[in-house]
N, C-alpha and C positions, 0 to 999 in steps of 0.2 A: 108314856113318853108322850111329849107334846109334839104336834106336827113339825115344829121349828127343830126340835131336837132330833125327829126322825130324819129329816132333811140334811143335817149335819152329819148324822151318823152315816146315810147312805152316801153322801159325799165323799166321807174318809173312807168308806170301804172301796168307792170306785178309785180313789187316789191310790190306795193299797194295791189294788189290783194291777193298776197301771204301772205302779212301781215293781211288782213281781214280774210283770210281763217284761219290764225293761231289763231285769237281771238277766234274762235269757237272750235278749237282742243286742246289748250294748258289752262289749269285751270290757272286763275289769270291774264291772260294777258288783258283781257277786263277791268278788274277793273283797273290794273295799268295804261293803257292807258286813261282810264277816269279820272284818277287823275292828268293828265298833264293839265297845265293852259296856256301854250304857246307852239306856233309852233316849237320852239326850243327844249322844252322839248320832245314833240312828235318825232322829227327827232333824238334826241339822244337815246331815248328808243328805237326806231326802229332799230338803229344802233347797239345798245347792243345787239339786238335779231337777228341781221345779216342782216338786209335790209337797202339798200340804197336809201333813198327817200329824201334827202335833197336838191339836185342839181335842179335847174328848167331848163326846156330844152334851155332856151337862155342863160344860164350862163356858163362861161368856168371853 
């Protein structure tokens, strides 16, 4: 894994950790996330909440 890809991976993990924390801190988020049926729905909802979790570490 190139350093650039490693940095992208670590950024995504950090975003995912913040998203998980927000599920416990902000009422209704856990329920809204559980209503998603596809990966794309999760990514769009997370983006709406300010998280960037859509790009995979090997993608440009």
